[in-house]
N, C-alpha and C positions, 0 to 999 in steps of 0.2 A: 266575879271578878268586877271590882268599881270601875265606874267610869273614869274616875283620874288615873288610874293603871290603863286602861286602855290607852287613855288619850297620848300619855306616857310611853308606853308602847309601839304605838303609831309614829309618834313623834321623832323615837328613836330609829325606828327601822322600815320608813317610809323607802319607798325605791324610787331614788331620784331622778333615775336615768329614766323614768318615764312620768309623762308629762301631757297633761293636754287630753283630746280627744283622737287625734290620729295614732291609734297602735296598730301596728303590723307586723308581721314575721321577722322582719329586720331589727325591729324594735326589742323584740325579746331574746332573739337571739344569742347576745352575750350573756343575756342572763341565763341561759339553759346552758350554754358552756360552762359558766360559773359554776351551776348546781348541780355538774356531772360528776363533780367529784365528792357531794356530799351526797345527794338523794340518786333515786333511779330516775335516768331523762332518757326516754325512748321513741324513735321514730313510729308512729302504730297506722300511718297511713299515708293518701297523697289524697292532696285535691281536685278538683276538675283539670285545671292548669300543671298539676306537677308538684304544688309547695308541698312541705313536707307537713305532716301535724303530728305534734307530739304530746305525751305524756310526761308530769312527773308524778312520782312515786315517793312516797316517805312513810316511815310508821313500820312499826313491825306487829302491832297489834291486831288481834280478832275482830276488831269492829269496822268493817269496810264502809269509806265514805267515798264517793265517787261526785266530782264536780266540771264543770266544764261552762266556760266561758267564751264570747263573740260568737256564739251559733249565727247571731246575726253581725256581719262584719264590721257595721257602726255601732257599737254598744258595747264600746271598750273600757268603761268605768271599773268593773268589777274585774277585768283582767289585772288593772291597776292595782285593786287590792287584794288579789290573790299573789300578785309577788312582794305586796306588804309583809300580807302573812307569812309567808313562805320564809322572807328574811326574819318574821319574828321568832323561829323556831332556834334564832342563834340567840336569842337572850338566855338571861339566866333566871327567868321565872319558872316556877315547878311547873306549871301548868303545862307548857309546853313540853317537858320532859313525859308530864301522864299522856298526854296527845299521841306524841311517839311511840309510849310503850303498850299504850292500851287500843289504837287504831292502826290502819294502813288508809290514806289515803291515795287517790289517783285524781290527778287533777291535769284536763288538758284545757292547757290557757288561750287556746285561737282554735274552735274548731272549724271556723271559716275562714282558712288565711285568704281565700281571692276575696272575700268579701273585704276582710280586714284591708287588706292594698288598696283597692278601689273605693273604701268608705262607703260601702253598699250593706242592705240588709240582708241582700239573697247573694246567692253564690254564681260562679261566672256563668250557670247555666240559667240564671234569673229564675231559679226555685227558691221557695222559703224554706227551709232546712228545717225548720219548727211545724211543718203541715206534711212532713217526708216520715214519717216514723211508721208508717206501717204499710205504705207502698215503698218505700227505700230507695228510691231511683237514681242517687245520689250520691257517688263513692266517700261525702263527709258524713251522710246517715248511715252508711254502711259501717264507718270507723265507728262511729257512736254506738251503733246497736251491737257491734262484736267486741266492743270494751267492754258494753254492761254485762255482756253472754258470758266473758270470759274472768271479768274481775269479781261478777256478782255481789254487786253491793249490798250492803243492809241498808243503808239511806243514798238518795241523790239530792245534789244542789245543783239546779239550774238556774244559770247566772246570765241574767241580763240588764238591759237600761231601758228607760221611759221617756217618754216625750215631756216637754215640758206643760201640755196641755192639762195634765191629770191633777186634780184635787183628790184630797183625803176628806170625804164624805160634802156634804152639798153644802160648802161653806168657804169663806177664803182662809183657806189653810192650803198649800201646794203640798203633793204627795212627795216629798222627798224619798224616801222609800216605802216601796209596798212589796207585798209578800203575797202568795198564795201556796196552800195544801189543796192541790188540784184534783178534780172531781174523779170520780172511778166508774161512773154511770151516768146516765142520762139524765137520772133524777139528783144527781149530787147528792145520793147518801154519805152521811158521815161514819166510813165505814172505823174499822180498828186502824187500820193503816192510816187513815187521814187524822185521825185523833193523833197518833204520834208525832206527823208531821205540825200538827195545830198545836200541840204544845211545844215544840222547837220555836216555832212561830211566836206563840203570845208570850216567851222569855226573852227573846229578843226586843219584841216590843216594849216590853218592861223596861229595859236597859234605854232604849231609843224614847222612849218619854221623860226622861230625864234630861234631854238635849235637844229634843224635838216634840216639844209639847204639841198634839194633835196635827203632826207633820209625817204619822204613818199610815197607811192603807192595805188595803184589801184588792189585789186584781180581780178581775172579772172570771168567775169558777165554772162558766157555762163549756159543758163538757165538748173534747173534741177530740176521739181517737187518735187522729191524725195529728196531734201534738204530743210532743216528745214527753212531758210531764204528765198528763193525762195517761200515756203509753203506760209509761213506766209505774207509776201509781197504780195501776190497772193490774199491774202484775204482782201486786202486794209490796214494792218497796217504797219505803216513805220518802215522797219525793216534794223537794221545798222550792220553787218558785221565788227569785231574788230581781228584786227590780230597782235599779238607779235611777234614782227621779231626779229634782231641781231643787236647789236651794237658791233663796237671794243671791241674783247674782253670778251665780256660780256656774257662767256656761262652759268651764272646759271641766267641770265636775271632778273638783280637787276635793270641795269641802264634801261633798256625797262620797267621794272616794273614802274617806274618815269612817262615814258611817258603816258604810258597807264591811271594811274590815272589823270594826267593832261588833259586828252583827254576825261574821265569819266566825270571831276567836268564840263569842258566847253561843253560838249554834255547838262548834266543837266541844266546847266546856259540857255544855248540857248533855251531850249525848256520852261523851267516855265518863259523866260522873252520873250515869243512870239518873238523871234527871227530869226523864221525861214523866209527866204526870197528865191521864189523860182525862183529868177535873179541869184543864187547862183550855176544853173546848169551847167552854161559855166565855174565857177572857179574849179568846180568839175571836168570837162571834160579834164582840161589842169593838171591835177595830174596825173603823170606818170602810166603806168600800169606794173604790176611786168613781170618778167621775170627768168626765172631758169640758171642765168649768173654765180653764185659762187660756188668756192668751198672754204672747210673750209684751206685747202694748195692745193698748186700747186708748185711743184718743177719742174724749167723750164730745158730744153737745158739738158735732160738726154741721156748718150750716150747709143744707145741698137744698138749692131754690126755695128758700124759706122753711123747710124741713131739717127739724134736727135730729141728727143721726148720727152714732156711734161707729167708730171705725177701727174693725180686727187686724194687727199687723202680728203676724206670726215668721219667724227667721228660718228661711230654707239653708240646710246646710251643706255648704258645697266644697267639694276638694280641689284646692288651688296652690299649684306648686308645693305639694306636700305638706298644704296646712289647710286644717277646714275653717273654712269662713262662712260667717253670719249675714243672710242678706235679707233685708226687711222685705215683707211681700204681703199687699194688703190681701185680706181673706174674705173679709164680710165688710158689708156697708149697711149697716140696719140699728134699731134697738137692740143693745146689748143689756137688758136689765137681766141680773141675776148670773150674768158672766162676770169673772176677774182677769186681772191683768199683772204681770211683773212689773208691770211702770206703765203708769197713767198720765196722759197728757190732756189738759183744758182745752180746750179749742174755744168755749164761752159764746158759742154761736157765730163763728166767724169761720167763714170759709178757708178749709185747709187745701194748699196747694201744693204741686210737686215741684222737681227740680227744673222744670221749664216752664213753671209759672202758671199751667193748667189747675182746673181743679181735680183731686186723685181720683182714681177708679179702682173697680175690683181687679187684683193682679196685677197692680203696678208695684215695680222693685225700686223704691227711695232709700237713700242713706241717709235722706234726711225731708222733713216739711217745712213750710213756710206757713207761719197762721198770725195774722195780723202784721206784716211786715218784719216779723222774727222769726230766725232760720232754726228748726232744732234739731238735734241728730237722733237719728232713728237706730245708728249703730252701739255697738254692743262697748264699753269703755273698757279697755283691759286694765288689770290692776299691776 
């Protein structure tokens, strides 16, 4: 499928009721009601606080694909993209008819509804569900494992969100989308199962490079059997980690949402058309690794008692009045050569003052700074 076709499909079927970063069970409930007449919508369990956990099952084919989103409650971009894909099944494009005929797809749109409500990574017991694959101490973890065991998928898509700090390689290229074929053992052996996952990723990367040149990365593949992706891969089910990252000025993750939509469609196309090629491993291995080289803002060359230092500022995401707000916070003051920023301010060896007229310091939270008698906003400008 061409880039132009993918873009047209996205624009035609984007779920307009979902927008921004705060996506919770109330956000998707009307959509679940809408899909109840078209697909199989079921409650498959309860969260710590008693919220329903849903699955949506579509298609009748023999290739089984399980995908889950918002395992971390504050990682919502992939949830938006999943509903965009579901809408696209109403299109007249023959690919979607083929997907419904040749595969059965089960989607858990929000695995961690309590975390989604609170806009937190963890669940209501302050447990990271992606470190609970073996102990299964949490009800949400048990729901996912039971779904995996009863559905018996041939492929798994583990859908996540990635912070703004990641680069694609060691250069000034932000990781807008990242993937991983998780390891199956401590040695990170390239097994036959991983080769299948790597091939799907290579095909998605080929598509993304047309619109995101050098902005696709590979997430750290250090083996951890407590992580769900590693655990399912170890059971010889090809598992793919999707990470929705950052795009220029896209703090609502609406542009990235489109790239995740396109990636999901390509992945489904590769699977139902039997386009898996284990020789794609070499291509996969050329995708650059993720590094933590970005800050949201860097103020360069600030004067601190005659010493020229850089100031790194990172946005802290806070849920206030049911809206995610971004608070600028100073996280480093030192020379930051080798680091990059989504926005750069040049201090030209002037002092940088906070809102109270004092010199900025570590952990300050300021909406603006003053440099050479000029106030400069640090806030995100909404479009």
